[in-house]
N, C-alpha and C positions, 0 to 999 in steps of 0.2 A: 774737311780733312781728307786728303787722298789716302788710298790704301797703303801706298808706300810710306807715307808719313806715320800712319797708324802702326805699321810694323816696326818702323824706326823707334817710335815711342814705347813699344813693347819690349825693347832691348834694355839691358841694364845701363843706366846713365853713366857716362864718363865724367870725371871731374866733380867739382862741388855740386851739391844737390840741395835745392830748397824744398822743404817738406813740412807737412803737418801730420799730427797723429790724432786719430779718433779712437777713443779707448774707454771701455767699461772697467776702469782700473780697480774697482773694489770687488769685482765679480770673483776673481781668484788671483793667485799670486803671479801668474805668468805675464800679465800686462805690465807689472812693475819692471820686470826684466827688459821688456821691449822698450818701454819708455826710457829707461836708463841707458840702454844701448844707443838709442837715437840721440839722446842728449849728449852722450860722451864720445860719439864717433866724429872725428875731425872732418870727414867728408860731408857730413850732413849739417845743414843750417836749418834749425827748427823755427818755423814762423809762428806756429800756434799749436795749442793742445786743446782738444775738444773732449768733453765728458759725454759718454754715450749712455743711453738707458739700458737697464737690464732688470730682470725679475727672476729671482730664484731664492734659495734659502738665505742668501746674504742681503736680501732687500725685502721691503714690504710692498713694492710696486715698481714699475719702470721709472717713475719720477724719483722715488727714493733711491733706486740704484744709481741714477744719474747724479743725484746730489752727493751720495757717498763717494762716487767716483771722482767728482770734482774736488772734494776734500782730500781724497787720497793723492791726487795729482799734486796738490799744493804741499802735502806732507813729503812726497818724494823730492820735490824741488828744494825743500828745506834741507833734507838729508844730503843733497848734492851741492848745497851752497849756491843755488841758483835763484835767489830772491828776485833777480832782475827779470826772470821769465814769468813770474806770477801774473803780470799784467796781460800776458798773452794766453791765459787759460780761460776758456769759455764754456759756460753751461750749455748743454745740449737739449734734445727733445725730451718732453715729459711723458709722451705717449708714442706708440708706434704709428706708422702710416695707416690711416683708415682705409685707404685704397691706393691704386697705382697712379692716381692723378692729383691727389691732394697732399701737399707738403705739410709738415709740422713745423711751425715757426719756432725759432730759438736763436739766442745769440750766436751759437756755433754755426748754424746754417747760414745766417746772415753774414757772418764774418767770412765764411768760406766763399760765398758768392762774390763778395767784394775783393777778397784776396786773389782768387783765381782769375778774375778779370784783368789783373795786372800782369798776367803771364801770356804766353803765345803758344801756338802750335809747335813752333820750333824750340821753344824753351818753356816746357810745361811745369806746373806745380805738381809735386808728387804727394798724393793723399794716401797715407797708410791707415787702414781701418782694421781694428782687431776686436770689434764688438758687433752688435746689431747695426745695420747700415743706415739707420733712420736719418741721422744728421746729414750724411752725404747725399742720400737719395732726395731728401728734402731740398737741399741746395740745388741739385740737378733739376728738380721740378720748378723751383723758384726762378732759376736763371739758366735755361737749357744751354745757352751758348758757352758756358764754362766747360761743357763736356769735351770740347776741342782744346782746352787750355790746361788740362790736368791729366794725370795718369793715376788711376785708382789701383792700389795694391791692397787686396782684401783677403783676410783669413776668414773664409766662410764656406760652408757646404762640405760634403764628404766627396771622396774620389768616386768615380763612376763604378768601380768594382765593389764598393761597399753596398750592403743590402738595402740601405735606405739613405735618404738625404735629410734626415731630421736632426741636423747639426744645430747646436745651440744658437750661434750667432745668426745663421740664416733663418732658422725656423721661428725665431721671435718676431721677425718682420719679413714675411715672404713677399709682401707687396713692395717693400723697399728693395729687396734682393732682385725682384723682377725689373724694377727701374734701373738698378745698377747694371745688370746684365743686358738690358735691352736698349739703353739710351745711346749707344755708340761710343761712349767714353772708352779710351784704351784701358783695358782691365787686365791685371795680373791676379790670378786666383791661386791661393794656397789652400788646397783641400785639407780638411782635418784628418778624419780617420782614413787610413790607407796611405797617407803621405807624411804630414808633419807630426802625426802621432808618434813617429820614431824619434822625435826630439825631446828627450827626457833626461833627468838628472837623478842623483841619489844623495843620501846623507853623507857618506864618506867624501864624495866628490865636492859637495858644497863646503864641508868643513875644511877640506884641504886647500881649495882654491879661493874661497871667499872669506871665511871667518877670520876676523882680526885685521882685515885689509883697510877698511874705512867704515864709517857709520852706515852708509848705504849697503855695503856688502854684508855687514852684520845683520841689518834688518832683513834683507832678502833671504839670507841663509837661515836665520832663526825662524822666520815665518813660514818658509817653505817646509822646513823640517817639522815644525809644530802642526801645520795643516795636514801633511802626509801621515804623520803618526796618529793624528786624531781619527782618521778613517781606516788606517791600516790595522790598528788594534793588535799590535804585536806580530803581524805578518811581514814578510819581506815586501818592500815597496820600492818603486821608482816613481818619479813625479814628472808629468809632461809640463814643459814650459814653452809650448808650441808658438805662442804669440811672437816670440823673438824672431821667428823665421820671416815674418812679414817685413820687419825692419831690415833684416839681413839681406833681403833681395836687392835692396838699394846698394849693398856693398859687394854684390856677387860678381865682381869682375872675373872673367875667365871661368865662370861656373865653379868658383872656389867652394861654395857652400851648398849649392843645389843645382839640379837639372830640371829642364822644362820642355814643353812642347807647345806648338800653336794649334788651336782647335777653333772651330766655329763656336761662338758663345752659346753655351747650353741655356736652357730655360728652367728656372726653379718653379716647380709646380706646388700648388697648395696641399696636395696629398702626400708630400714628402718624397717625391720622385723628381728625376731630371727628365726633361723633354729635349728633343734635338731637331734642329733645322739647319742643314748644311749651307743655306744661303745667308746665314747671319754673319756679321763681321767677326774676324778672328780675335780671340783673347789669348793670353799666355797662361798656361796652367803648369804649376810646379808638379813634378813627378817623383822627385827623390831628394832627400836631404842628406848631405855629407855630415853626419851628426858630429863626429869628433872634431873636424875642422872648424865647424861653426861654434861648438861649445868652447873650444880653445880661444877663439876670437872673442866670444862673449866674456869669458872669465878674465882675459887680459885687459879688455876694455873697462870692465866694471872696477877692477882693482886699481886702476890708475888714480 
């Protein structure tokens, strides 16, 4: 891939977009919004949905997190009346990468290898990832030539002004993150703290814009409010739903929803820091979210 083609592929695509979503859907409520926005946006043709591993209080292991995420994807498709899409849902990795050279085999990684090979440098597949990057990194290791046939849009890592880089998605699988940032695949990064952490909602907003609109909206509003109130314990709260922003980049014609910059690909380090080498290929990094514009688009799309 030439540098000119790389920069072209780091621009927001015009016209219809073929895409896949790699998601740890059961981890928290924001993945559900992202998946719904992708499925309901007319510009986007969703080719597959991949369940990503995660391990926190909502799972007993990375494998359990992946299995729960797989089941949650199917549940969301039922709420949207998209039974036809269930055949394109794939289970992902059961563990994280053991090192930077060894992929973790899974139906999701194998499918991504096969699917991406049907695309070209000029017409790439857009891979939106909103969890640990294990599935995608595994596919890139299994079939390195797909790096030129896809554009990776990943919500992972913190912005460089943040005191550390111990962000949940990235720090679960640092080896996978180093593969993603170092393989040469065109990469759009959405940093969490310092950038997309500004994309949040509240109970009155959810009740006004989503409650009563359709079964999916009722599910999202109810569970977001319940989860927030469980940890807020009577305090004032707002709830980040930042995973939406990764999908929204594909819809960002004319910088409607966010601003960005081109930078040499930073290097995720195992100690929770970023390292830098100005000789590395450019990536696109999101720097600002137009919160109200994107929230309005999200609510209008989900309520359809």
